[in-house]
DRENKE-336043 format. One record per residue: residue in three letters; x, y, z of N, C-alpha, C, O in turn; residue number from 1. Coordinates in steps of 0.2 Angstrom, whole numbers. Each point is the difference from the previous one (the first is absolute). Example, Ala and Ser with C-alpha at 12.3 -4.5 7.8 and 13.67 -1.06 7.14 Angstrom:
% DRENKE-336043
- res;nxx;nyy;nzz;caxx;cayy;cazz;cxx;cyy;czz;oxx;oyy;ozz;n
- ala;66;-28;39;-4;6;0;4;6;0;5;-1;3;1 .
- ser;-7;6;-7;4;6;1;-4;5;3;3;6;1;2 .
% end
This chain:
% DRENKE-336043
- res;nxx;nyy;nzz;caxx;cayy;cazz;cxx;cyy;czz;oxx;oyy;ozz;n
- unk;-424;-137;-826;5;3;2;-3;8;0;-1;4;5;1 .
- unk;-1;-4;-11;-3;7;-2;-5;3;5;0;6;2;2 .
- unk;-3;-10;-1;-3;4;7;3;2;5;-1;6;2;3 .
- unk;5;-10;1;4;1;6;4;8;-1;0;4;4;4 .
- unk;2;-4;-11;4;5;-1;-4;6;0;2;6;2;5 .
- unk;-8;-7;-5;-6;6;1;-3;2;7;-1;5;2;6 .
- unk;1;-9;0;0;-1;9;7;6;3;-1;4;3;7 .
- unk;6;-7;-6;6;5;3;-3;5;-1;-3;4;4;8 .
- unk;5;-2;-11;0;7;-2;-5;4;4;1;5;2;9 .
- unk;-8;-9;-3;-4;4;3;0;2;10;-2;5;3;10 .
- unk;5;-10;-2;-1;2;8;8;6;0;2;3;5;11 .
- unk;1;-3;-9;7;5;0;-4;5;-2;2;5;3;12 .
- unk;-7;-3;-7;0;4;-3;-5;6;6;1;6;2;13 .
- unk;-7;-11;0;-5;2;6;5;4;7;-2;4;4;14 .
- unk;9;-8;-4;3;2;6;9;0;-1;5;-3;1;15 .
- unk;-7;10;-4;8;1;-3;7;-3;5;4;-4;-2;16 .
- unk;-7;9;9;5;-4;5;4;-7;1;4;-2;4;17 .
- unk;-7;-1;-8;1;-7;0;7;-1;-4;4;-3;2;18 .
- unk;-3;6;-7;5;3;-5;7;3;4;6;1;-2;19 .
- unk;-9;1;8;5;5;4;3;-5;5;6;1;2;20 .
- unk;-12;-7;1;3;-5;4;4;-4;-5;6;1;1;21 .
- unk;-7;-4;-5;3;-4;-6;10;1;2;4;-4;1;22 .
- unk;-5;12;-3;6;3;-2;3;0;6;7;-1;-1;23 .
- unk;-10;2;7;4;1;4;4;-8;5;5;-1;2;24 .
- unk;-10;-3;-2;1;-6;0;5;-3;-5;5;-2;3;25 .
- unk;-5;3;-8;6;-2;-5;8;3;2;6;-3;-1;26 .
- unk;-9;11;2;8;4;2;3;-5;7;6;-2;0;27 .
- unk;-10;0;4;0;-2;7;4;-6;1;3;-1;5;28 .
- unk;-6;-5;-11;2;-4;-1;7;-1;-1;5;-2;3;29 .
- unk;-5;6;-11;6;2;-2;7;1;6;5;-4;0;30 .
- unk;-7;10;3;6;0;6;0;-4;4;4;0;4;31 .
- unk;-9;-4;-4;2;-5;6;5;-7;-3;4;-3;4;32 .
- unk;-6;1;-11;5;-4;-2;7;3;-5;5;-3;-1;33 .
- unk;-5;8;1;6;2;-2;4;6;5;5;3;-2;34 .
- unk;-9;-3;9;4;6;4;5;0;3;3;6;2;35 .
- unk;1;-14;-1;8;1;0;5;4;-6;5;3;1;36 .
- unk;-7;-4;-5;1;2;-7;-1;7;-1;6;3;-2;37 .
- unk;-11;1;2;-4;6;0;4;4;6;2;6;-1;38 .
- unk;0;-8;7;3;5;6;7;3;-3;4;-4;-4;39 .
- unk;-3;9;5;4;4;-2;8;-1;5;6;1;-1;40 .
- unk;-8;-3;8;5;-2;5;-3;-4;2;-6;0;0;41 .
- unk;11;-5;5;0;-4;5;-6;1;6;3;3;5;42 .
- unk;-9;-4;-5;-5;-1;6;3;2;7;-3;4;4;43 .
- unk;9;-8;-4;2;-2;7;8;2;2;2;-1;6;44 .
- unk;1;4;-11;6;3;1;-3;8;2;-4;4;-3;45 .
- unk;9;-3;10;0;4;3;7;6;-1;6;-2;-2;46 .
- unk;-8;9;4;5;5;-2;-3;5;3;-4;4;-1;47 .
- unk;9;-4;7;-3;6;6;0;7;-1;-4;4;2;48 .
- unk;9;-2;-8;2;6;-1;-6;3;-6;0;6;-2;49 .
- unk;-4;-10;0;-5;0;-5;-7;0;5;-5;1;-3;50 .
- unk;5;-2;9;-7;-1;5;-4;5;-2;3;5;-3;51 .
- unk;-10;-6;3;-5;7;-1;2;6;-4;1;6;1;52 .
- unk;-1;-8;-6;2;4;-6;-8;0;-4;-3;-5;-2;53 .
- unk;1;12;2;-7;1;-6;2;-3;-7;6;0;-3;54 .
- unk;-12;-2;2;-1;0;-7;3;3;-4;1;7;1;55 .
- unk;3;-11;-6;5;4;-4;1;-6;-6;-3;-5;0;56 .
- unk;7;8;-5;1;-2;-8;4;-8;3;-3;-4;-2;57 .
- unk;7;3;6;4;-7;1;-5;-3;4;0;-6;0;58 .
- unk;-5;10;4;-2;-5;6;-10;3;-3;-3;2;5;59 .
- unk;0;-3;-10;-5;3;1;-6;-1;5;-3;5;1;60 .
- unk;2;-10;2;-3;-1;10;4;1;2;-1;-4;5;61 .
- unk;8;8;-4;4;3;6;3;-6;1;-1;-5;-3;62 .
- unk;5;6;11;1;-6;3;-2;-2;9;-2;5;3;63 .
- unk;3;-10;0;-2;-1;6;6;2;4;5;3;-2;64 .
- unk;-7;-5;9;3;3;4;8;-5;2;2;-1;5;65 .
- unk;-1;-3;-10;6;-3;-2;2;-1;-7;4;-4;-2;66 .
- unk;-7;9;-1;3;1;-7;-2;-5;-5;3;0;-5;67 .
- unk;-8;-3;8;-1;-6;-7;-5;5;-4;-3;5;2;68 .
- unk;3;-6;-8;-2;3;-5;-9;-4;0;-1;-6;0;69 .
- unk;-6;13;1;-4;-4;1;-5;-4;-7;-3;-6;0;70 .
- unk;4;10;-3;-2;-3;-8;3;-7;1;-4;-4;3;71 .
- unk;9;3;-5;2;-5;0;-3;-6;6;-3;-6;-2;72 .
- unk;3;9;9;-5;-4;2;-8;-2;1;-3;-4;5;73 .
- unk;-1;9;-9;-5;0;-2;-2;-4;-5;-6;0;-1;74 .
- unk;11;-2;-4;-1;-3;-7;1;-8;2;-5;-4;-1;75 .
- unk;11;4;4;-1;-8;4;-3;-2;6;3;-4;3;76 .
- unk;-8;7;0;-5;0;5;-6;-3;-4;-4;-4;3;77 .
- unk;2;7;-10;-3;-2;-2;-1;-7;-2;-6;-2;-1;78 .
- unk;9;-1;1;0;-8;-2;-1;-4;8;-2;-6;-1;79 .
- unk;5;8;7;1;-3;3;-10;0;4;-3;-5;2;80 .
- unk;1;13;-4;-7;1;4;-6;-4;-6;-6;-2;2;81 .
- unk;7;3;-8;-4;-3;-3;-1;-9;0;-5;-4;0;82 .
- unk;12;3;0;0;-9;3;-4;-3;7;-2;-5;1;83 .
- unk;3;10;3;-3;0;3;-8;-1;3;-3;-4;4;84 .
- unk;2;10;-8;-9;0;0;-2;-6;-6;-5;-4;1;85 .
- unk;9;4;-6;-2;-8;-5;-2;-6;3;-4;-3;-1;86 .
- unk;12;2;6;-2;-5;2;-6;0;6;-4;-5;-1;87 .
- unk;5;8;4;-5;0;5;-7;0;-1;-3;-1;4;88 .
- unk;1;3;-11;-6;1;-3;-2;-5;-4;-6;-1;-1;89 .
- unk;11;-5;-1;-1;-5;-4;-2;-6;4;-3;-4;-1;90 .
- unk;8;5;9;-2;-6;4;-6;1;3;-4;-5;2;91 .
- unk;2;12;-1;-7;1;4;-5;-4;-5;-4;-4;2;92 .
- unk;2;6;-8;-3;-2;-5;0;-6;-2;-5;-3;0;93 .
- unk;11;0;-1;0;-6;-1;-5;-4;6;-5;-3;-1;94 .
- unk;7;3;7;-1;-3;6;-8;3;3;-4;-4;3;95 .
- unk;2;10;-5;-8;2;0;-4;-1;-4;-6;0;1;96 .
- unk;8;-2;-7;-6;-1;-8;1;-10;3;-4;-3;-3;97 .
- unk;7;1;6;0;-8;0;-5;-1;8;-5;-3;0;98 .
- unk;8;6;3;-6;-1;8;-7;2;0;-5;-3;1;99 .
- unk;6;11;-6;-8;3;-1;-1;-4;-4;-5;-2;2;100 .
- unk;6;-1;-7;-5;-5;-5;-4;-6;3;-5;-3;-1;101 .
- unk;13;2;6;-3;-7;2;-6;0;7;-4;-4;2;102 .
- unk;5;11;1;-7;0;4;-5;3;-5;-5;-3;1;103 .
- unk;4;7;-5;-4;0;-6;-5;-4;-2;-6;1;0;104 .
- unk;10;-6;-1;-1;-5;-5;-3;-6;7;-6;0;1;105 .
- unk;10;-3;2;-2;-5;6;-5;3;5;-5;-4;2;106 .
- unk;6;9;0;-3;2;4;0;-3;7;4;-4;2;107 .
- unk;-9;5;3;0;-4;6;7;1;5;3;5;1;108 .
- unk;-2;-10;2;5;1;8;6;3;-3;3;3;5;109 .
- unk;-1;-3;-12;7;2;-1;-3;8;-1;3;4;3;110 .
- unk;-8;-2;-6;-2;6;-1;1;5;5;2;6;1;111 .
- unk;-6;-11;4;0;4;7;6;1;4;1;6;2;112 .
- unk;1;-10;-2;7;1;3;7;5;-5;5;4;3;113 .
- unk;-5;-5;-7;5;4;-5;-4;9;1;2;5;-1;114 .
- unk;-7;-6;3;-3;8;-1;0;3;6;1;6;1;115 .
- unk;-1;-11;6;3;3;8;7;1;-1;1;5;3;116 .
- unk;5;-9;-7;5;2;-1;1;6;-2;4;4;3;117 .
- unk;-9;-2;-10;1;6;-3;0;4;3;5;5;1;118 .
- unk;-12;-5;4;-4;5;5;6;3;5;-1;5;1;119 .
- unk;6;-8;0;3;0;7;7;5;-3;2;4;3;120 .
- unk;-1;-5;-9;6;3;-4;-2;6;-3;3;4;-1;121 .
- unk;-11;-4;0;-2;8;-3;0;3;7;2;6;0;122 .
- unk;-3;-8;6;-1;4;5;5;3;4;0;4;5;123 .
- unk;6;-6;-9;6;4;4;2;6;-7;-1;0;-6;124 .
- unk;4;4;10;1;6;-5;7;-2;-5;5;-1;2;125 .
- unk;-5;1;-6;1;-6;-6;9;4;1;3;-5;0;126 .
- unk;0;9;0;6;3;1;2;-3;6;6;-3;0;127 .
- unk;-9;2;6;2;-2;6;2;-7;-2;5;-2;1;128 .
- unk;-10;-2;-3;0;-6;-1;5;-3;-6;2;-6;-1;129 .
- unk;-1;10;-2;7;0;-5;8;1;6;5;-4;0;130 .
- unk;-7;9;3;8;2;5;-1;-6;7;3;1;6;131 .
- unk;-8;-5;-8;1;-4;5;3;-8;-3;2;-4;3;132 .
- unk;-3;4;-9;1;-6;-4;9;1;0;4;-5;1;133 .
- unk;-1;11;-4;5;1;0;3;2;6;6;-1;1;134 .
- unk;-9;2;3;5;-2;8;3;-7;1;5;-2;2;135 .
- unk;-11;1;-4;0;-11;4;4;-1;-6;5;-3;3;136 .
- unk;-4;3;-9;3;-3;-6;8;3;0;5;-3;-1;137 .
- unk;-5;9;4;6;3;-1;3;5;-5;-4;0;-5;138 .
- unk;8;4;4;1;5;-4;1;-3;-8;6;-1;-1;139 .
- unk;-8;0;-2;2;-2;-4;-3;1;-11;-6;-1;0;140 .
- unk;8;1;-3;-4;0;-6;-7;-4;0;-6;2;-1;141 .
- unk;8;-7;2;-4;-6;-1;-6;0;6;-6;-2;-2;142 .
- unk;7;5;7;-5;0;6;-6;7;-1;-5;1;3;143 .
- unk;10;5;-7;-6;4;-4;-3;-2;-5;-6;3;-1;144 .
- unk;7;-8;-3;-4;-2;-5;-6;-5;3;-6;0;-1;145 .
- unk;9;-4;6;-5;-3;2;-6;5;6;-5;-2;1;146 .
- unk;7;6;2;-5;5;4;-3;3;-4;-6;2;2;147 .
- unk;9;0;-8;-6;3;-5;-5;-4;-3;-6;2;-1;148 .
- unk;9;-8;-1;-4;-6;-4;-7;-1;9;-6;2;-1;149 .
- unk;7;-3;6;-3;-3;4;-6;8;0;-6;0;-2;150 .
- unk;8;6;3;-4;4;1;-5;0;-7;-5;2;1;151 .
- unk;8;-4;-6;-6;2;-6;-4;-8;-1;-6;1;-1;152 .
- unk;7;-6;2;-2;-5;2;-7;-1;1;-4;-3;-4;153 .
- unk;3;6;9;-9;1;-1;-6;3;-4;-6;-1;0;154 .
- unk;10;6;-4;-4;3;-6;-1;-5;-5;-5;0;-2;155 .
- unk;10;-5;1;1;-3;-7;-6;-7;3;-3;-3;-4;156 .
- unk;3;0;11;-4;-5;1;-7;3;0;-4;-3;-5;157 .
- unk;1;8;10;-5;2;-2;-2;1;-8;-5;-3;-2;158 .
- unk;8;7;-4;-2;2;-4;-1;-6;-4;-6;-2;-2;159 .
- unk;12;-4;1;-1;-7;-1;-7;-4;0;-2;-3;-5;160 .
- unk;-1;4;12;-4;-4;5;-6;4;-6;-3;-3;-4;161 .
- unk;2;9;6;-6;2;-3;-1;-1;-8;-5;-2;-3;162 .
- unk;11;3;-2;-2;-2;-5;-2;-6;-2;-4;-2;-4;163 .
- unk;8;-3;8;-1;-10;0;-7;1;1;-3;-1;-6;164 .
- unk;-1;4;11;-5;-1;4;-6;0;-4;-5;-4;0;165 .
- unk;7;12;-6;-4;-1;-4;-2;-5;-7;-5;-2;-3;166 .
- unk;12;0;4;-1;-3;-9;-1;-8;0;-2;-3;-5;167 .
- unk;5;1;13;-1;-7;1;-6;-4;-3;1;-6;-2;168 .
- unk;-7;8;1;-6;-3;0;-2;2;-7;-6;-2;-2;169 .
- unk;11;6;-3;-2;1;-7;0;-7;-4;1;-5;3;170 .
- unk;-3;6;-10;-2;-5;-3;7;-4;-4;1;-6;-2;171 .
- unk;6;12;3;4;-4;-4;6;-4;4;4;-3;-2;172 .
- unk;-7;6;10;1;-4;5;-1;-7;1;3;-5;1;173 .
- unk;-10;6;-2;-4;-9;1;3;-4;-4;2;-5;2;174 .
- unk;-3;8;-8;3;-3;-8;6;-3;4;-1;-6;1;175 .
- unk;8;9;1;4;-2;1;0;-6;6;5;-4;1;176 .
- unk;-11;5;2;2;-6;7;-4;-7;-5;4;-5;-2;177 .
- unk;-12;7;0;-1;-6;-3;5;-1;-6;-1;-6;-2;178 .
- unk;5;9;0;5;-2;-6;4;-7;3;1;-5;-4;179 .
- unk;1;5;10;3;-4;5;8;4;1;5;-4;1;180 .
- unk;-6;10;0;5;3;3;1;0;7;-5;2;2;181 .
- unk;10;-2;3;2;0;4;-2;7;5;0;5;-2;182 .
- unk;-2;-8;9;0;9;3;6;5;-3;1;6;-2;183 .
- unk;6;-12;4;5;5;-1;3;3;-7;3;5;-1;184 .
- unk;-6;-9;-5;3;2;-7;-8;6;-1;0;5;-4;185 .
- unk;-6;-6;8;-4;5;-1;2;8;-1;-1;4;-4;186 .
- unk;4;-4;14;3;5;1;6;2;-2;2;6;1;187 .
- unk;3;-10;-5;5;2;-4;0;2;-6;3;5;-2;188 .
- unk;-7;-9;-2;-3;1;-6;-5;5;-3;0;2;-6;189 .
- unk;-6;-1;12;-5;2;-4;-1;7;4;1;5;-3;190 .
- unk;-2;-6;11;-2;6;3;7;6;1;-1;6;0;191 .
- unk;8;-11;1;3;9;3;3;2;-9;3;5;1;192 .
- unk;-4;-6;-6;1;2;-6;-6;6;0;1;5;-2;193 .
- unk;-5;-7;5;-7;6;-4;1;5;7;-1;6;-1;194 .
- unk;3;-7;8;1;5;3;7;3;-1;2;3;5;195 .
- unk;2;-2;-10;8;1;0;-2;9;-2;4;4;1;196 .
- unk;-9;-2;-2;0;8;-3;0;3;7;4;5;1;197 .
- unk;-10;-8;6;1;7;2;4;-2;6;1;4;4;198 .
- unk;3;-10;-3;5;-2;2;7;5;-3;4;0;5;199 .
- unk;-3;3;-9;4;1;-7;1;9;3;5;4;1;200 .
- unk;-11;-4;0;-3;10;1;2;0;7;5;3;0;201 .
- unk;-6;-6;5;1;-2;7;6;2;1;2;4;3;202 .
- unk;2;-9;-7;8;-1;1;3;6;-2;5;2;4;203 .
- unk;-5;1;-11;2;7;1;-2;5;3;5;4;-1;204 .
- unk;-7;-3;2;-3;4;7;3;-2;7;-1;4;4;205 .
- unk;4;-11;-2;3;-1;6;7;3;-1;4;3;4;206 .
- unk;-3;-5;-12;9;1;1;1;7;0;6;1;-2;207 .
- unk;-9;4;4;-1;9;1;2;-2;8;5;3;3;208 .
- unk;-8;-6;0;-2;-1;8;6;-5;2;2;0;6;209 .
- unk;0;-3;-11;6;-5;4;5;2;0;5;-2;4;210 .
- unk;-3;9;-10;4;4;-1;1;5;6;6;2;2;211 .
- unk;-10;0;0;-3;7;5;5;-6;7;5;1;2;212 .
- unk;-10;-7;-1;2;-2;7;7;-5;0;2;-3;5;213 .
- unk;2;2;-11;8;0;0;3;5;2;5;1;3;214 .
- unk;-9;4;-6;6;8;2;-2;0;8;5;3;3;215 .
- unk;-11;-4;-1;-2;2;6;6;-3;6;3;3;4;216 .
- unk;-4;-10;-5;4;-4;3;6;3;2;2;1;6;217 .
- unk;2;0;-13;6;1;0;1;7;2;5;2;0;218 .
- unk;-9;3;3;1;7;3;-1;-1;6;3;4;4;219 .
- unk;-6;-9;-2;-1;-2;8;7;-2;3;1;1;6;220 .
- unk;3;-6;-12;4;-3;4;-2;-10;0;4;-4;2;221 .
- unk;-10;4;-6;-1;-5;-1;0;-6;-5;-1;-6;0;222 .
- unk;3;10;-5;2;-2;-5;4;-4;-5;-1;-6;0;223 .
- unk;6;10;-3;8;-1;-6;2;4;6;-3;3;4;224 .
- unk;12;-5;-5;3;2;5;4;5;-4;0;-1;-6;225 .
- unk;3;5;9;3;5;-3;8;-3;0;1;-3;4;226 .
- unk;4;4;-9;-2;5;-5;-3;-2;-7;1;4;-5;227 .
- unk;-3;-10;6;-3;0;-7;-5;4;-2;-5;2;4;228 .
- unk;7;1;-11;-7;5;-2;-7;0;1;-1;-6;-1;229 .
- unk;-4;9;2;-6;-4;1;-2;9;3;3;4;3;230 .
- unk;-11;-4;-6;-3;8;-1;-3;1;6;1;5;2;231 .
- unk;-4;-11;3;-1;3;7;7;0;4;-1;2;6;232 .
- unk;6;-4;-7;8;2;5;1;7;-1;2;4;4;233 .
- unk;-3;-4;-13;3;7;-2;-3;5;3;3;6;0;234 .
- unk;-9;-6;2;-5;5;3;0;0;6;-3;6;2;235 .
- unk;6;-10;2;1;0;7;4;1;2;0;4;5;236 .
- unk;8;-5;-9;5;3;1;-1;8;-2;5;4;2;237 .
- unk;-8;-2;-5;1;7;-2;-5;3;3;-1;5;-2;238 .
- unk;-3;-6;7;-5;3;5;3;4;4;-1;6;-2;239 .
- unk;6;-7;7;3;4;3;4;6;-4;0;6;3;240 .
- unk;2;-7;-9;2;8;-3;-4;4;-2;2;6;-3;241 .
- unk;-9;-8;3;-6;5;-5;3;7;5;4;4;-3;242 .
- unk;-5;-3;8;0;7;5;6;3;-2;0;6;1;243 .
- unk;6;-10;-3;7;5;-3;-3;2;-6;1;7;0;244 .
- unk;-4;-9;-4;1;4;-7;0;-7;-5;-3;2;-5;245 .
- unk;5;-8;6;2;-5;-4;-5;-2;-2;-1;-5;3;246 .
- unk;-3;6;-7;-8;-3;-2;1;-6;-3;-3;-5;2;247 .
- unk;7;5;-7;3;-3;-6;-1;-9;4;-2;-5;-4;248 .
- unk;3;4;8;3;-6;3;-6;-2;1;0;-5;-3;249 .
- unk;-7;6;5;-5;-2;1;-4;0;-6;-3;-5;-2;250 .
- unk;2;12;-2;-2;0;-6;0;-4;-6;-5;-1;-3;251 .
- unk;10;-1;2;1;-2;-5;-1;-9;-1;-2;-3;-5;252 .
- unk;3;0;12;-1;-8;-1;-10;3;4;-5;-4;0;253 .
- unk;4;8;1;-7;-1;2;-5;1;-6;-5;-3;0;254 .
- unk;9;9;-5;-5;-2;-7;0;-5;-3;-5;-2;-3;255 .
- unk;13;-3;2;-2;-6;-2;-5;-5;2;-4;-4;-3;256 .
- unk;5;5;11;-7;-5;2;-6;1;-1;-4;-4;2;257 .
- unk;1;12;-4;-6;3;-1;-2;-2;-8;-5;-3;-1;258 .
- unk;12;4;-3;-2;-3;-6;-2;-5;-1;-5;0;-3;259 .
- unk;8;-7;4;-1;-4;1;-8;-3;4;-2;-5;-3;260 .
- unk;0;7;7;-7;-1;4;-4;4;-6;-6;-4;-1;261 .
- unk;6;10;-3;-4;2;-5;-1;-5;-4;-6;-3;-1;262 .
- unk;12;1;-2;1;-4;-3;-5;-7;-1;-3;-2;-5;263 .
- unk;3;0;9;-4;-8;2;-6;4;1;-4;-3;-3;264 .
- unk;2;7;6;-7;2;2;-3;2;-7;-5;-3;-2;265 .
- unk;8;7;-3;-3;2;-6;0;-7;-5;-3;0;-5;266 .
- unk;7;-5;6;-1;-6;-4;-6;-3;4;-6;-2;-3;267 .
- unk;6;1;8;-5;-3;3;-8;1;-4;-3;-4;-3;268 .
- unk;3;10;4;-5;3;-2;-1;-2;-9;-4;-3;-3;269 .
- unk;9;5;-1;1;0;-7;-2;-10;-1;-5;-2;-3;270 .
- unk;8;-1;5;-3;-9;0;-6;-3;2;-2;-6;-1;271 .
- unk;-1;10;4;-8;1;3;-3;0;-4;-3;-5;-2;272 .
- unk;3;12;-1;-2;1;-6;-1;-5;-4;-5;-1;-2;273 .
- unk;11;-2;-1;1;-2;-7;-3;-9;3;-2;-3;-5;274 .
- unk;2;0;10;-2;-4;3;-6;-2;2;-3;-6;2;275 .
- unk;-1;13;-2;-6;0;4;-5;5;-4;-2;5;3;276 .
- unk;0;-7;-9;-3;5;-5;-6;4;4;-1;6;-1;277 .
- unk;-2;-10;6;-5;1;4;0;8;1;-4;4;-2;278 .
- unk;11;-2;6;2;5;3;1;6;-4;1;6;2;279 .
- unk;-1;-8;-11;1;7;-2;-7;4;-3;-5;-2;-3;280 .
- unk;7;8;4;-6;4;-1;-2;3;-9;-5;3;-1;281 .
% end
């Protein structure tokens, strides 16, 4: 335990931005959990008399074309956007780790067949593939989660396959097989825990991509439906008002989106430094 704490302090000391990332993530998670209680107004309540008001003491982020408080909508949207990203990454991580580890361990026809499917998926522009999945399944939160999971799945399959292929002939794996462990137990108990670190780093980076993907789908009308508060929808609704000077409709939800992606990317760098001592200088 002391050695782990020493490694943690060493990693934080070498990369102070990791502390910033942890603080940002803690803030985002806090807003996601307590958002409905933190929002000063009902995010769905309209008031046409207050439409398109600039930032003020009463409405720090201003109001939109329907008089809804933008600060309240940005706060409440945090839970939905992070939930979509987290659910999609978790789904693709679990499926990709199991499929990729099985391919790397068994090889042969399974490896070749899955490899061809992954190559086909990677041949498509990933956002276009996500658009096709959502269009086929329909506009809903679950469709966005599935679409985001599908485009992230090849990364985990390839990473798990490569990491398992390196380890499958090592001594501790051979010892487990000689000791009578079944192939399923070797994969579940021996190999998957040992490839968890690189998968965790990949997941932390994919969270930022997942947030962007969900917002992008909503921006073009293939994601979450209005009037649900969501960062991509808010940017799309405010885009037409930029030319007339109502910049705050896009600036604040866009800043929240940028902040979330920035925090996840920084966290990925810090997690890599912590879990892979070879990356430290």
